[in-house]
N, C-alpha and C positions, 0 to 999 in steps of 0.2 A: 744018429744023435736021437735019442729016444724022444719023443713028444711028451710023454707024461712023466714029468719031473714032479717030486714030491716037494712042495713049498712049504717052509717053515712058517707057521702064522698061527694066532689064536684061535680058538673056535668060536662060534656064537654064544655058546654057554658060559665061558670063559670072560668073554668081554661083559656078558650081561650081569655075571655074578661080580665082577670088578666095580663095574656102574653103582649095584646095588649097593654094596658095602660102603663104595664113597660116598653114597647120598645120606646114609644111616648116620658116617662120622660126620657129615656137614651138618646134618639136621641136629646132632646131640650138641656139636658146638654152638650152633645157633641159640638151641635153646639154653645153653649156658651163658651166652652173651646177654642175651634177654633177662635173666635172673638178675644178671650183675648191674643192666642198666637200670632195673628196677629199685635194687637196692640203693643204687646211687640217687636216684631220684627220690627216694624215701626220705634217706639223709638231709636233700637240700629242702624237701617241703618241709621236714621237720624243723629245721631252722628258720625257714620262710614264716612257718605258723608261728614259731616264738616270738620272731620280730614283730609280726601282727600283733601279737598280745601285748608288746610292750607300746606299741603305738596305740593300741586301743587304750591302754592305763591312763598313758602320758595325754592322750588327745580329752580322756574324760576327765581326769584331775586337773588338767590346765584350764578347759572350760569352766567347769564348777566351782573352782577356787578365787577366792577374791585377791589373797597375797601368796606369792611363791617366793620361797626363799632356799637359798643354797648354804649350807655348812661344809667348808671345807675339812675342818677337825674330825667330823662325823662321817664326812661322804655322804652328807644326806641331801635330797632336794624334799622340800616341805611344803605342801599345797594345802590352805586352809581357808574354809568358808566358816560362815556363822556356825555350822553345824558339824560338819566333819572335817577330819585333817588326814591327809593322805601323805605317806612317807614314802620316797622311793630312797633305798641304800643303794650306792653305787659303790661296787666293790671291784677290785680289776678283774675277776673272771665272773661276775654275778651281778643282775640287777633283781633286788629283792623290793618286793611291794607289801606295805604296810599300812592298814587302814584303822580308823577308830573304832568303826564297825566291828571290826574282826579281829580276833586278838593273835590267830597266828601269822605267821609271816608265810607270804607267798613269793617262789621263784619264778620270776617273769623270765629271765634269759640266764642260760649258762654256757660261756664261751667266751669267745676273744671279741672286744668291741672297743671303740674309741668314744670320747664324748667331750664337747666344750661347753661351756655353760655362757650365755651373755647375759649381763645383769645391767638394769638401769642404774642411775645416780645413787639411788636411795638404795640400793643392796637388794631391790627385788629382782625376779630372773624373768627376763624379757623371753628368751628362747634357750632351748636345748638342741643341740648340733650331736646327734648319734651316727656312727658308723659302724656296720657290721660288715667285716671281710668273709666273703662267702666262698666256696671253691673257685669258681670261677670269675666273680664279680666282688663290688662292694656296695652294699645297701646304705644308701642314704637317708636318714631321717631325722626333719627339722619339725619341731612343736613350737610354736610360739604362743604368747599371750599378749591379749591387747588389754590393758587396763583404761578402766573409766577415768577419766580426770579427777574424778573427787576420790578415787582410791589413792591415785597418786598424791593427789594435797594431803589428805588425813595422815597418809605414812610418812609424809617430809615434815621436816622441823622447818618452820617456816616462821621469819621473824619481821615483823613489820617497822618501818621507820617512819614517823611523821615529822 
């Protein structure tokens, strides 16, 4: 029996080239994965920024305003004080902001959302609940108005009996 049999195997150069090519392919796949993750995060961040704009505008309007009313016919939330009037037009896939200072309408949010209005007895808005479904979660937004008792009394029709 011959002692020196030829063994069929890969050489060190062939194995090294295979490993090198595999690392290049895995590196390219990782880079593509990172690009896709960044794009998804940018979409989420853009929606979150828009939701933040809605929250800031509503908080400002609710804080500054004396009287807040909602018209179902016009789908409009109107916030009035002695100087300015802020209007939020609540359309099915848009929230549009209008101010008495600015003649142009600003689109605060474009996309899917749900809302619910809580009103006082005298038709003044007490709170607005907004929910924004985002890819993985739903953002809940609640903006409330605390009226002074004098504002509530002035806005009500009160009859005194003696």
